[in-house]
C-alpha positions in Angstrom: -24.9 30.4 -16.3 -26.3 27.2 -17.7 -26.8 26.6 -21.4 -29.2 23.9 -22.3 -32.7 23.0 -21.1 -32.9 20.1 -18.7 -35.5 17.4 -18.2 -33.8 16.2 -15.1 -36.1 14.8 -12.3 -35.3 13.0 -9.0 -34.9 9.3 -9.8 -34.1 7.6 -6.6 -36.6 4.7 -6.1 -37.9 4.4 -2.5 -40.2 1.5 -1.7 -41.9 -0.2 1.2 -43.4 -3.7 0.9 -43.0 -3.5 -2.8 -44.9 -0.2 -3.1 -43.6 3.4 -3.4 -42.8 4.7 0.1 -45.5 6.8 1.7 -43.5 9.9 2.6 -44.5 12.7 4.9 -42.6 15.0 2.6 -40.9 14.5 -0.8 -40.4 18.0 -2.2 -38.5 18.7 -5.4 -37.6 21.7 -7.7 -35.7 21.7 -10.9 -33.8 24.1 -13.1 -31.9 23.8 -16.3 -29.3 21.1 -15.6 -30.3 20.4 -12.0 -33.0 19.0 -9.8 -33.1 19.2 -6.0 -35.1 17.0 -3.7 -35.8 17.1 0.0 -37.1 13.8 1.4 -38.4 13.5 5.0 -39.6 10.4 6.8 -41.2 10.7 10.3 -41.0 8.0 12.8 -39.6 4.5 12.5 -39.9 3.2 9.0 -38.4 0.4 6.8 -37.8 1.0 3.1 -35.7 -0.3 0.2 -34.0 1.9 -2.4 -32.3 1.5 -5.7 -30.9 3.7 -8.4 -29.0 3.7 -11.7 -29.0 6.8 -13.8 -27.2 8.8 -16.5 -27.2 11.7 -14.0 -24.9 12.4 -11.1 -26.3 12.1 -7.6 -25.2 14.1 -4.6 -26.9 13.8 -1.2 -26.6 15.2 2.4 -28.0 12.8 5.0 -29.7 13.5 8.3 -30.5 9.9 9.0 -30.0 7.5 11.9 -30.7 3.8 11.3 -31.5 0.9 13.6 -30.4 -1.4 10.8 -29.6 -1.2 7.2 -27.1 -1.9 4.4 -26.2 -0.4 1.1 -24.1 -1.6 -1.8 -22.7 0.7 -4.5 -21.7 -1.0 -7.7 -19.7 -4.1 -6.7 -18.1 -2.5 -3.6 -18.4 -4.2 -0.2 -21.7 -3.9 1.7 -21.8 -0.9 4.0 -23.8 -1.1 7.3 -23.1 2.3 9.0 -26.0 3.6 11.0 -25.4 7.2 12.1 -25.4 9.0 8.8 -26.0 12.5 10.1 -24.0 15.1 8.3 -22.6 12.7 5.7 -22.2 13.2 2.0 -22.8 10.6 -0.8 -21.8 11.1 -4.4 -22.8 8.6 -7.1 -21.4 9.4 -10.6 -23.6 8.7 -13.6 -24.0 5.0 -14.4 -23.2 4.0 -10.9 -25.7 1.6 -9.4 -26.9 1.6 -5.7 -29.3 -0.6 -3.8 -30.0 -1.4 -0.2 -32.5 -1.2 2.6 -32.9 0.8 5.8 -34.8 0.5 9.1 -34.8 4.1 10.3 -34.8 5.1 14.0 -37.9 6.7 15.4 -37.1 10.3 14.6 -37.5 12.7 11.6 -35.0 11.4 9.2 -34.3 13.3 6.0 -31.9 13.8 3.1 -31.3 16.5 0.5 -30.4 15.3 -2.9 -29.0 17.1 -6.0 -29.3 15.5 -9.4 -27.3 17.0 -12.3 -25.9 16.2 -15.7 -22.5 17.9 -16.3 -23.1 17.8 -20.1 -26.0 20.2 -19.7 -23.9 22.7 -17.8 -21.7 25.4 -19.2 -18.7 24.1 -21.2 -16.1 24.6 -18.5 -18.0 22.5 -16.0 -18.6 19.7 -18.5 -14.8 19.7 -19.3 -14.0 19.4 -15.6 -16.2 16.4 -15.2 -14.9 14.8 -18.4 -11.3 15.1 -17.2 -12.0 14.0 -13.6 -11.6 10.4 -12.3 -15.0 10.2 -10.8 -15.6 7.6 -8.2 -18.5 6.8 -5.8 -18.2 8.4 -2.4 -20.3 6.9 0.4 -21.0 8.7 3.7 -18.1 11.1 3.7 -17.7 13.7 6.5 -16.2 17.1 6.6 -15.4 19.7 3.9 -17.6 22.5 2.6 -20.2 20.4 0.9 -22.5 19.8 3.9 -22.9 23.6 4.4 -23.5 24.1 0.7 -26.2 21.3 0.6 -28.0 22.8 3.6 -28.6 26.0 1.5 -31.2 24.0 -0.5 -33.4 24.0 2.6 -33.9 27.7 1.9 -35.0 26.8 -1.6 -37.9 24.9 -0.3 -38.7 27.3 2.6 -38.9 30.3 0.3 -40.7 29.4 -2.9 -40.3 33.0 -4.1 -36.5 32.6 -4.2 -35.2 33.5 -7.6 -33.7 30.9 -9.9 -30.3 32.6 -10.1 -29.8 32.0 -6.3 -30.8 28.4 -6.6 -28.8 27.6 -9.7 -25.8 29.2 -8.2 -26.0 27.0 -5.2 -26.4 23.9 -7.4 -23.3 24.9 -9.5 -21.2 25.5 -6.3 -22.1 22.0 -5.0 -21.2 20.4 -8.3 -17.8 22.2 -8.3 -17.2 21.2 -4.7 -17.8 17.5 -5.5 -14.5 17.5 -7.5 -12.7 18.8 -4.3 -13.6 15.8 -2.2 -10.5 14.1 -0.9 -11.8 10.7 -2.2 -12.2 12.2 -5.7 -8.6 13.6 -5.6 -7.3 10.2 -5.0 -9.6 8.4 -7.4 -6.9 8.0 -10.0 -4.4 6.1 -7.8 -4.5 3.7 -4.9 -3.4 5.0 -1.5 -0.3 3.4 0.1 -2.6 1.5 2.4 -4.7 0.2 -0.4 -1.7 -0.8 -2.4 -0.1 -2.6 0.6 -3.4 -4.4 1.4 -3.8 -5.6 -2.2 -0.2 -6.8 -2.6 -0.4 -8.7 0.7 -3.7 -10.3 -0.4 -2.1 -11.4 -3.7 0.9 -12.8 -1.9 -1.3 -14.7 0.6 -3.6 -16.1 -2.1 -1.2 -16.8 -5.0 -2.2 -20.4 -5.2 -5.8 -19.6 -5.6 -7.9 -18.2 -8.5 -7.7 -14.4 -8.0 -10.6 -12.4 -9.5 -10.8 -8.7 -10.2 -13.8 -8.5 -7.8 -11.7 -10.0 -5.0 -8.9 -7.4 -5.4 -11.3 -4.5 -5.9 -13.1 -5.5 -2.6 -9.8 -5.5 -0.7 -9.2 -1.9 -2.0 -12.8 -0.9 -1.4 -13.3 0.2 -5.0 -15.5 -0.9 -7.9 -13.9 -3.2 -10.4 -13.8 -0.5 -13.0 -12.1 2.1 -10.8 -9.8 -0.5 -9.2 -8.4 -1.7 -12.6 -7.6 1.9 -13.7 -6.2 2.9 -10.3 -4.1 -0.2 -9.9 -2.4 0.3 -13.3 -1.8 4.0 -12.6 -0.2 3.1 -9.3 1.9 0.1 -10.2 2.4 0.5 -13.9 0.9 -2.9 -14.6 -2.6 -4.3 -15.0 -3.7 -6.6 -12.2 -3.3 -9.6 -14.5 0.2 -8.7 -15.5 1.2 -7.9 -11.9 -0.2 -11.3 -10.6 1.5 -13.2 -13.4 4.8 -11.6 -12.6 4.4 -12.5 -8.9 3.5 -16.1 -9.8 6.5 -16.5 -12.1 8.9 -15.0 -9.5 7.4 -17.3 -6.8 7.9 -20.3 -9.1 11.5 -19.2 -9.8 12.1 -19.0 -6.0 10.7 -22.4 -5.4 12.6 -24.0 -8.3 15.9 -22.5 -6.9 15.4 -23.3 -3.3 13.3 -26.5 -3.1 13.2 -30.0 -4.6 9.5 -29.7 -5.6 8.5 -31.0 -9.0 7.4 -28.6 -11.7 3.9 -29.9 -11.2 3.9 -29.1 -7.5 5.4 -25.6 -8.2 2.7 -24.9 -10.7 0.0 -25.8 -8.2 1.6 -23.8 -5.4 1.9 -20.7 -7.6 -1.6 -20.7 -9.0 -0.9 -21.9 -12.6 -3.7 -24.0 -13.8 -1.5 -26.5 -15.7 2.1 -27.4 -15.8 2.2 -26.4 -19.5 0.9 -23.0 -18.6 3.7 -22.6 -16.0 6.4 -23.7 -18.6 5.0 -21.3 -21.2 4.8 -18.2 -18.9 8.2 -19.0 -17.3 9.9 -19.3 -20.7 8.4 -16.0 -21.8 9.6 -14.2 -18.6 12.9 -15.9 -17.9 14.0 -17.1 -21.3 14.3 -20.7 -20.2 12.2 -23.5 -18.8 11.7 -24.0 -15.1 14.0 -27.1 -15.1 16.7 -25.3 -17.1 16.4 -22.4 -14.6 16.9 -24.8 -11.7 20.0 -26.3 -13.3 21.4 -22.8 -13.9 21.3 -21.8 -10.3 22.5 -25.0 -8.7 
């Protein structure tokens, strides 16, 4: 079922007061291409966590927090507290860090670590062709039930590897069916509208890729690709077009100077406005004003 030998081991770093967290249970098993970990923390506990790895990470949470926050790549901070039954997927190379103050109960999570390049060729191809995006605390779908099967793996040490590896492979396949993954290549209508409105409201200011990605709730890397796929333009080209169009509107309908228009539309200098306007409209801003009066 799986072709190459794997040296994959659980690699999520959990710490308390600068030291590895003292866990009541941190069990793990590994097979070719996969590693599974069951982590359990009894009672109230505070801990920090971080991870960046070349392997994919998939987790099912049974956790309730009094406080906590998590950041994945450069996405907005997430502070949800009731994480019971939620799924998190972090593609390879994705960084995560945060801290948690767990409620006084037995909190646990089951994690699957895997490297698609170590799996059979068809699976590797699926992951190479997919637009992988981080998924944080998703609910619903078949993955929670699949991930719960790993509890049997730890309860029955005599369970054969074929059964365990089959469950791992099913979970890896089901990741690609997550609704968030299906839409990873394009922005949703709501995301597109929010980003365009934000650009329009802040045209006079310096707009960064991080700002726009934050509005869409995506990392800069995934936002840049998704924005171009959705609009047909890069964020830079789209904003430049909006600035030139806004400048043309102001030149046609107001008596503002070219300097004022440049400032209102977010051009750093008047010369920059003239150059970009000439390239887009085939004439200078003042010539455009004369042509429409």
